[in-house]
N, C-alpha and C positions, 0 to 999 in steps of 0.2 A: 284926727284922734289920731294917735302911733301906733300902727302893730308892731309893738318892739322894733326888732330886726330885719322887719321884711319893708316895714318904707324906710328905717335909715341905711339899711345896705343899698336898696334900690337908690336913695336921692346921692351916697357916696358912689354907687356906680356911675350913675349919670355925668357926674363933674368931668367924667376920664373919658365919656364916649361922645363918638360923632355924633353928626344928625340923619346921616345916610344910612338906610332900611337894606342898604347891598349887603347879599348873603355872604358870610365869613366861615372860616372854618374854626371848629370849636373852641381850639386852642389859643385861638389868637384874643387879645385884651377889646379889641374895636367889637361893637357888639351890633345887632340888629335888635327886630323883636321891641315889645313896650317896656322892657325892666321891671314890668310887675312881678312881684313873687309867686302870685299864680294865675298870668296868664302864658298856659302853656303853648296855645300856638300863636302869640305875639300878635294880635289884633286889635291891639289895646283894649280888650274889656278881659274882667276876672271871671275865671272858671273855678269849678265844685271838682270836688273828686268824689266820688259816692264807692264805698267799699260793701260788698256780700260776699263777708268770710265764709260763711257760712254755705255758699253756693256752691253744689257738685260740679266735678267738672271732669269729664273724662271717667266717669263713674265710683271717683274718686271722692268720697262727701267729704264735706268742708275745704274743700281744697281751696277754694273762694276765689274770687272773680272782682276787677273794678274797672269802675267805666269813668270818665272825665265828661261832664253837662259842661258846655260851651256857653257864656256869655254873650251878650249883644246888643243892641240899642233898646230893645225889647226885654231884657232881664237873660237871664236863662233859656235853655231852650232843650229841645230834645237831641239836636245835633250831639252829638257823643261819641268818642273812640273808647272803646270795651278790650279790656286788656288780662289775660290768665296768665300763668304759667307752659301754660300751650303758646301764646303769640311769640312773633316774629322776634328774634333778636333780646327774649327775655328768658334770663338767666335759671335755670332748675325744671323740674315737668312738676305737674298737679300729683299732689299726694294727699291722703288720710290723717283730715285734720292739720294740714299746714296755715290755714288761715290765711292766705294772701287778701290783702288789705285790713289786716288788725289794727291799723296804724300808719298815718299821712300827716307828712308834712311838705313845706315846699320852699324853693330859693334857686335865684340861677349860679347853680356852681360850678359852673363851667364856664359862666363871667361871658357867656355869646347873648346876651340879653333876652332870651329867651326863659319862661321858669321850668324848672325841672320838678321832678315829684317824685318823693321818698316814701317808696309804700313796705310797710312791715308785714312779716310773714312769721309771728310767734310761733307757730308749731313745724316751721319747716324744719324737714331733715330729722325725723322723730323727735320733736320738741326743742331741738336749738337753736332753731329760730334764724332770719334772714333778714337784710334791709337791701330792696333794691332801688337803683335809682332809674328813675326811665327818665329819658333825655327829651326837652321838650324842644315844638323847631316850628314851622314852618306844617310838617304833617308829624307832630310829634308823636313820640314814644315809638319811632321805629326801631330805636337801639335802647339798651339797657346795659348795668353794669351791678354787680351784688358789691356792697361794702362789706370789705374785709372786717370777719367777726371777731379775730382773737378766740382765746381759748373756745372750745368747741366739747358739748356735752348734752346727754339728754337731759330735757326738763329748764334748759337755758332760759330760754323764751326768749330771746336776743329779738329786738324790736317788738315789745310791747306798748314804749311808749316813743317818741321821737319831737325832739325841739330841733328849731335852727333860731338861731342867734349870731349878732358879733362879740363874742364871749369874750374875743383878743384884744379886740378892739385893732385887728388889723384894716377893717374895712372888710371885707370879705364875709360872706357865712359860714360859719361853722354851724356844725351838727352835734347832738348829742342824744344817745339812744341808752334805753335801758333793756336789761336783762333780769331774769331773776334775782338774782346774784352782783348785780354790777353795773356799774353806770360808764359810758364809753364815748371819750369826745373825740373828733375828728375835725383838724384845723390844719390851712395849710392848702394847697394847689391840687383841685381838680383838671380831670382832663375825662374825654370820654373812655377812656381805655384804661383810666388807672385814679385812684381814690387814696387818699394820707391812709397808713395804715391804723390810725387810730391810737389811744392811750384810756387804758381805765382809770378813771380819777377816784382817787381815795378819797374815803369816807369815816366820817367818824362815828357812825352809825352802821349797822348793815344793810345793804339794801337789799330790799325784796320787790322788785316792778318797781313801782311809781310812777303816777301824773305827772307830767313835764310843761313845762312854760316858762316862754322868755319873755325880759323886761328891759328896760333901762329903769330901774328905779330909784336909780340916787340921781339920773342925771346929764352923767360924765361921759355919754355917748357911748360905751359900753354894755352889751349885756349881761343882766345874773341871769340866773339859771334856779327857777324852781324846782324842788323836786320833794311832789308830797307823796308820802306814805301815812298807813292808817293813825298813828300813832305821832309822826316826826314829818313836819315841813323843813329842808335844808335848803338853805338859800344858797348857791357858789357866787362867786366871782372873780375876776382877776386880781390878784392882788395888786396895788398901785406900785407903780413906778420897774414891773418886771414883764416879761414878753414868754411866750410859750405854756403850753399846753402841765406842766409840772406847777404854774403856780397859779392854776384856777381850784381854788378851794373853797369847802363851806366856809360860810362866812357868821351863819347866826343858823339857831334851831326855834323853829316854831311850832305850836302844834298842830298838828296833822289833819288830814281828812280822803275822801275819794274823788275829788275833781277840784279841777283850777282851771283858772283864766288869769288874761294880763293884759289892761290897756290903761288910758291915762282918763281915767273918770271925769276929774276936775278941771283940765284943760291948763296943766300947771305944768307941762312938757316932762313931767316925770311918770313913768309905768306904775299903774296900782296892780293889786293882785286880790284877787276872788278865792279862797278856799272853801269849797263845799264840802260839809259832812252828809251825803243824802240818806244815808241809811246807819244811824246813829246806832240800831239793834244789832245788825249784820257787823259793822265797822266801826265798833265803838275805839275813841281815841284819852279815852280818860278821863276826859272831862265833863262835866254836866252838860244836859243834852237840855236845852230850852224849848225847843222844836215838839217836846213829846213823842218822838220815834217818828216824827215829818220829813225832817231835813232841813238844816240850816245853813246859811252862809256866812263867813268872817270878811270883812272888807280891810286891807291894808293898805293906808294913802302912802308914795313915795316919797322919800324924806332924807336928805344927804346927809342930816345930821349924825345917822345910822351906818355901819359899815354895808349893810346888806341892803341899804336905802328902806329898809321896812320897818317899820315900830314894832314890839314886840304886842302890844295891844290894836284890838281894833274893830270896825262896827257890827253888829250881828244882827243878820235881817233870817226871817222865816212868815207861814205865813200867818201868822198869829202877830205880827208885826204892824205898828198901824199904818193905815194905807196900802198894802199888801191884799190883794185878792183873795178870798177862799179860805180856808184855817185849817190849822196841823191838824193831820189825821195819821196813824202810823203808817206807816212806811208808804207814801205819797212818792216817798224820791224827791225830795225840794232840791235842786240843783245836779240833778243826775247828770245832767246836760247844761254848759255855761259856756258863752262867749258874747264878745266885747266887741261892737261899732258905732259907730253916729249914725245913727239914723237918720235924726233930722238936720243933719247938717250946721249943728252949731259948734261943732269943733271938740268936743268932747262927748268920748266911747258912754255908750247906753249896753244895758247888759241884759242879753236874754234868759234867761233862766227855763230849761225844761222841766217837767216834773211829769214825768211818764207814766208815774200809777197812781194817778190822781181819780176818782171816783166819778165820773159824771152823772149824775141821775142813777140810771139801772146799767151805765156802763161799768164796771170795774175795771180801773188799769185801762181807761180811754186815753187819758192822757191828754194835758193843757201846757202852753209856757206862758210865763209873765215875762212881761219887758219894765223894766226898770230903771229911768231915765237917769242920767250924768246930769250936773250941774257944778258952778261955780263952788261949791261945797262940797262936792261930789256928790255919790249916787244917794239919790232920792227916791221916797216912795210914793210924794206926790205925781199925779196921773200917771201909775202903774195900769199896765194893762195886759190884758189877760186874754188868750186866742187857743180854740180850739177847734175839732171839727163842728161843733155846735155852733161856731158861731157865725151868723151869718155873714154871707159873702165866701167862704174857707169851704171848699168841697169836702164831700162824703159827710158823715157822721158819725159822732162819737160810738164804737162799741166796745165792746168789752174786749181787753186784750189787744187794741191796736198799741199800745203806747207810743201814742206822737205825743213828741218832745226826746222820743229818745235820744236824740242829737240834734243839735242847733247851730248854725253858724251863719255869723253878721258878713259880709262886704258886697261891696258894690257893682253887682254882675252888669250893670247899667250905664255906669261910666255918667249920673247925673248928681254926684258927691253925697248920697245918700245911702249909708247902707238899708242892705234887704236884707229880708230875715230867709237861710233855707231851713227848714225842719222836716225831719223824717219821722216815718212808722212804719220800722221795718216789718212787723207783725200786721200791717192791713191786708184785709182777705185773705188772713187765714195764712198768712208769710208771706205773702207776695211783696210786701212793701212798697212806700212811696216816698218823694220827696215832695213838699209845697214848696211854693217862694208867696212872699208877702213881701210888695216893696217901699222903701223909705219915701217918706214926703217931710216937709216941712214941718209938718203938725204929729208925726208917728208914722208906724206904720199902717199901711193902706189894704182894706181888705176889697177894695175894687180889683177886677181881672187878675183875683189871684190861681195862679196856676198850679196844675199838681204833674206829676212824672211820676208814671207805675210801669209796670212788664211793657204793653202796649207800647207806651211813647219812647220807652228806651230800647225794644224791640231785645229783651233779653224776657228766658222762660219762667214762666208762673213757678210758685214758691219760691223765690230768688233772695228773698231777705232785703231788699233795696231797704239801703240807708243805716244799715249795722252801726257801720261808721261814715263820718264827713270829714273834709279835710278841714283841722281845729283852726 
């Protein structure tokens, strides 16, 4: 499965790198590390960023904190790095409702072979917002850089969403960031002391926040960017035969939603796009709701015959679709979280779907996760599986307001060629929060040896809200 630019850029970089693991300066083209886009310490295992944007820091409510849990041969571990705006080398200071950790993305921006972490802080500086680059390395995150954010004004909420992709086709990772009224693109050379100034991208529709996903929908080697807002999804791409951010434009308009994920579901070498409308009552997009208020997902497949690489029509899935466990119930929020990854190693992405407000017995908003398999004809409901804290083998039990499935992320943490599932319940145990890991196997996710990490394992205080955000 292709993780849009994350694998494409890593492959492009690998072609120009030596096999040496000798440490080099950050500005050199020759790199050490593993060159994986989410391996922040360079040990060859993917890592997971876990956000606690509501955590109180230095007496400042909702200042926010981030921890990165490291992968290993046994998957995710309790070994972690903990970062706040009080950490040495991190710009800024903790402030009331900064929400440091409100969004994430990653990539190797300084081309040293180590993944770097982008951390959004949408409430920083009285709501103007900020994005911080935490630099990876053998001992990661000892230094950081704030992205130039352009115009500054209250309630801008810059950093609400972040995506990384090779949008301009130069084999370097570019960064897209939304604010309350803008989409900003960063393309060019990054060093540990300087980032490109950034460019506000023109839009045919007003930008009001938006969820982002990068994917090569056309299969031409460059990524497109999906900007999903309530009413409209805009697909941006580089005009063929051009270079530079001035020619990164909206190529098509599709129905909107409130969440998005990209990946290659049918294994044809082009990424596909899933757009969810998880709460049709609160976020109506103007179309008929087939889910009776439960939430639904529309999947469109990559197709080079369209400029944007995506057809106007798509396939719709909800809990009353044949083969999908459960039933449509108002405000289940089917699709509130989504992630694509190859769980069984068949080179096709599978789709994990969070349903955080699913009621399980007496547990109102206990929450669960559904997994739909990818196949040669795309997403299928055959063999769909359902997981919750009431599933045998998964630690804990479903309780009201746990919202298990609030965030999901598929990635191969133990380097066995199969994606594992990380799933969070940020209100577990009265707001402590926790992250579970289910391992991928040739037959799907395994409920054997499921791990769970909460305040004790991560060595953070209670009521931290662990897992309100995860690396997408």
